[in-house]
N, C-alpha and C positions, 0 to 999 in steps of 0.2 A: 153262369158268374149270376152273383147277387151284386144290384147294383148301387147298390150301399147295404153296411155294416160297418153299426155300435157297436164297438166294445173297447174294454181296456187294453189299450198294444205296448204300449211301456210299462205296464204294470205300476202304475201309479195312485189308482183307484178313482183316477176320470176317464168320462167317458169317450174316447178316439172315434176318428172318423174312417173309412176305407170305402174309396170310392170307386166304380167300376168306368174306366175308360174307354178301353177298345181290349181285340185279340190278340195283339200282333207282340206278344212275347216270345220269347224261344221255341219254336215250334206250338206257333198261334194260343199260345196259353195268355189269362184273362192278364192285363197291365192295372195296374190299380193306382189312383193318387192318396195317398198319407195325410190327414191330418188331425196333429195332436193337440187337446185344449192348452192354451195357458193359464191356467188357472187361477193368475195373477192378474193377468188381461182383460181375461174372462172372454177370450174369443180360441176359434182356431187358427193353428196354426199350420202351414203346409210343409211335409216333413221332406225334404228334397233330399237330406243325404239318405234317408233310409229309401227313397224310391231308386238312387243310383246303388246303392250295396242292392238292393235286391234283383236288379239291373233284368228285367223281364223272368226270372224263374217262377216257375212252379210255386205256391204257397204252400208247402203241406200242412202246416199246424203251427198257430201261435198260444202259446203258454208263458204267462210271465213274463212278460217283455223277451221271450227267444222263439226268431222264426227260424224255422226249419224248412228248408227251400231243395227244389228240385229242379234240374234243368234235362233235357235229351239234347245234348249238343251235337252229337249226329244219329246214324241210324243204331252204332253200336256204343259210342261213349256217351255217357252219364256223369253228372256232376252233382252233387250235395253240398248247400254251404248252409250255414248254422250265425244267424246274428242277434248278437244282444242287444236290444232297443231298452238305454236308462235315459230318459228326459227325452231328448231330439236327438241324443248323439247314437250312433253303432256304434259296435265294436264285433269283427268277425272270426267266432268261435272254432270255424272250421270249417275249410273248402277242401275237396276233392275230388279229381275226376277216377271215375274205371271205366274197362270196357268190358260189355255184358256180351261179346262178339265171343272174347278171350275165357268166359265164366270167372269173371270178377262181380261178386255181388255182395258188399260188405256188408254185415247183419248190422241192425236198429240200435243196440248195444255201441258198435262203433263208432257210430255217428254222435251220440248224445255224450260219450263219454272220453 
């Protein structure tokens, strides 16, 4: 895991921070603290609501304020979640679970549509 990533996480054009904390997420995935730039106050503010929404899931990718998350809930059960981050507010766009031992494997297009 990278210790520090500087990127525009919420799509506002300002650099935000993703700081590695530990590997205590679901099935030992990295856990991060997030800090969003408050341009009016010229300081970084911890994004606790975003951290709660991620909930220890693995971050697959971040694009234009949209976070695609994945988790292995059990040896067979998987979970996908998509969160939209706007400013410091989060909104869950999709959350689904499926069982790979039963042959369930949603496609990527199902995740993003």
